[in-house]
C-alpha positions as YAML, in Angstrom:
chain: A
units: angstrom
residues:
- id: 1
  name: MET
  ca: [66.58, 19.44, -15.74]
- id: 2
  name: PRO
  ca: [65.49, 23.06, -15.37]
- id: 3
  name: THR
  ca: [66.31, 24.96, -12.21]
- id: 4
  name: ILE
  ca: [63.86, 27.34, -10.57]
- id: 5
  name: LYS
  ca: [64.76, 30.10, -8.13]
- id: 6
  name: ASN
  ca: [62.63, 31.72, -5.44]
- id: 7
  name: THR
  ca: [62.99, 35.46, -6.07]
- id: 8
  name: THR
  ca: [60.90, 36.52, -3.05]
- id: 9
  name: LYS
  ca: [61.91, 37.12, 0.55]
- id: 10
  name: LYS
  ca: [59.50, 34.47, 1.81]
- id: 11
  name: PRO
  ca: [59.53, 30.67, 1.58]
- id: 12
  name: LEU
  ca: [57.49, 29.23, -1.28]
- id: 13
  name: ASN
  ca: [55.53, 25.99, -1.52]
- id: 14
  name: VAL
  ca: [55.60, 25.16, -5.24]
- id: 15
  name: PRO
  ca: [52.99, 22.63, -6.45]
- id: 16
  name: LEU
  ca: [54.44, 20.22, -9.00]
- id: 17
  name: PRO
  ca: [52.83, 17.63, -11.29]
- id: 18
  name: GLY
  ca: [51.84, 14.34, -9.69]
- id: 19
  name: GLY
  ca: [50.77, 15.94, -6.42]
- id: 20
  name: LYS
  ca: [54.34, 16.69, -5.37]
- id: 21
  name: ARG
  ca: [55.54, 19.91, -3.77]
- id: 22
  name: LEU
  ca: [58.86, 21.72, -3.68]
- id: 23
  name: PHE
  ca: [59.64, 23.94, -0.70]
- id: 24
  name: LEU
  ca: [62.03, 26.76, -1.58]
- id: 25
  name: GLY
  ca: [63.44, 29.18, 0.96]
- id: 26
  name: PRO
  ca: [64.05, 32.84, 0.08]
- id: 27
  name: GLY
  ca: [66.57, 33.09, -2.76]
- id: 28
  name: LYS
  ca: [67.01, 29.31, -2.96]
- id: 29
  name: GLU
  ca: [67.06, 27.18, -6.10]
- id: 30
  name: GLY
  ca: [65.70, 23.74, -6.89]
- id: 31
  name: LYS
  ca: [65.77, 21.35, -9.83]
- id: 32
  name: ILE
  ca: [62.52, 20.24, -11.41]
- id: 33
  name: ARG
  ca: [61.65, 17.78, -14.18]
- id: 34
  name: ALA
  ca: [61.76, 18.96, -17.78]
- id: 35
  name: ARG
  ca: [58.01, 19.42, -18.24]
- id: 36
  name: ALA
  ca: [57.25, 20.66, -14.72]
- id: 37
  name: ASP
  ca: [57.94, 24.27, -15.71]
- id: 38
  name: GLU
  ca: [54.89, 24.03, -18.02]
- id: 39
  name: HIS
  ca: [52.64, 22.97, -15.11]
- id: 40
  name: PRO
  ca: [49.97, 25.71, -14.67]
- id: 41
  name: PRO
  ca: [50.72, 26.53, -10.99]
- id: 42
  name: VAL
  ca: [54.47, 26.76, -11.72]
- id: 43
  name: ALA
  ca: [53.86, 28.87, -14.83]
- id: 44
  name: ALA
  ca: [51.63, 31.20, -12.78]
- id: 45
  name: LEU
  ca: [54.38, 31.70, -10.17]
- id: 46
  name: VAL
  ca: [56.89, 32.44, -12.95]
- id: 47
  name: GLU
  ca: [54.47, 34.92, -14.54]
- id: 48
  name: THR
  ca: [53.96, 36.79, -11.25]
- id: 49
  name: GLY
  ca: [57.73, 37.00, -10.74]
- id: 50
  name: GLU
  ca: [57.85, 34.87, -7.60]
- id: 51
  name: LEU
  ca: [59.80, 32.14, -9.41]
- id: 52
  name: GLU
  ca: [62.51, 32.48, -12.01]
- id: 53
  name: ILE
  ca: [63.62, 29.78, -14.45]
- id: 54
  name: VAL
  ca: [67.42, 29.69, -14.31]
- id: 55
  name: PRO
  ca: [69.02, 28.76, -17.63]
- id: 56
  name: ASP
  ca: [70.78, 25.41, -17.60]
- id: 57
  name: THR
  ca: [74.54, 25.97, -17.73]
- id: 58
  name: GLY
  ca: [75.19, 22.59, -19.30]
- id: 59
  name: LYS
  ca: [76.73, 19.48, -17.91]
- id: 60
  name: SER
  ca: [80.32, 20.68, -17.70]
- id: 61
  name: GLY
  ca: [81.37, 22.34, -14.48]
- id: 62
  name: GLY
  ca: [79.15, 22.44, -11.47]
- id: 63
  name: LYS
  ca: [79.03, 19.86, -8.77]
- id: 64
  name: GLY
  ca: [79.29, 16.65, -10.74]
- id: 65
  name: GLY
  ca: [76.87, 13.96, -9.80]
- id: 66
  name: GLY
  ca: [76.22, 10.32, -10.20]
- id: 67
  name: GLY
  ca: [78.90, 7.88, -9.40]
- id: 68
  name: GLY
  ca: [78.29, 5.42, -6.54]
- id: 69
  name: ARG
  ca: [79.83, 5.73, -3.13]
- id: 70
  name: GLY
  ca: [82.99, 7.63, -2.51]
- id: 71
  name: GLY
  ca: [85.13, 6.15, 0.09]
- id: 72
  name: GLY
  ca: [88.55, 6.12, 1.52]
- id: 73
  name: GLY
  ca: [87.32, 4.10, 4.46]
- id: 74
  name: GLN
  ca: [85.28, 6.86, 6.02]
- id: 75
  name: GLY
  ca: [81.75, 6.50, 7.22]
- id: 76
  name: ARG
  ca: [79.93, 3.97, 9.29]
- id: 77
  name: ASN
  ca: [81.78, 0.82, 8.20]
- id: 78
  name: PRO
  ca: [85.36, 1.64, 7.15]
- id: 79
  name: THR
  ca: [86.91, -1.19, 5.19]
- id: 80
  name: SER
  ca: [90.44, 0.03, 4.57]
- id: 81
  name: THR
  ca: [91.48, 0.88, 8.13]
- id: 82
  name: VAL
  ca: [94.33, -1.24, 9.48]
- id: 83
  name: PHE
  ca: [95.04, -1.44, 13.19]
- id: 84
  name: LYS
  ca: [98.40, -2.63, 14.39]
- id: 85
  name: SER
  ca: [98.59, -4.64, 17.52]
- id: 86
  name: GLY
  ca: [101.32, -6.29, 19.47]
- id: 87
  name: ASP
  ca: [104.88, -5.24, 20.26]
- id: 88
  name: GLY
  ca: [105.82, -4.07, 16.89]
...
């Protein structure tokens, strides 16, 4: 997935295919679908210099993703917490 970056000092409202929009604050980045960077409004913003396509650094490194729920019993319904009661 390509990443785009707002290179301006103002927030941008980027029109994407399918009637969707991506709101990017100044200097912020966002991921878009593979073909969305070819969408005419996105291409126009890249051409004017308001958006920059950030090269994909690959899948190694970064913030990892995927993988279900992390846990350790934290959150709304902890399941591994044990409370002792009684005299001991």
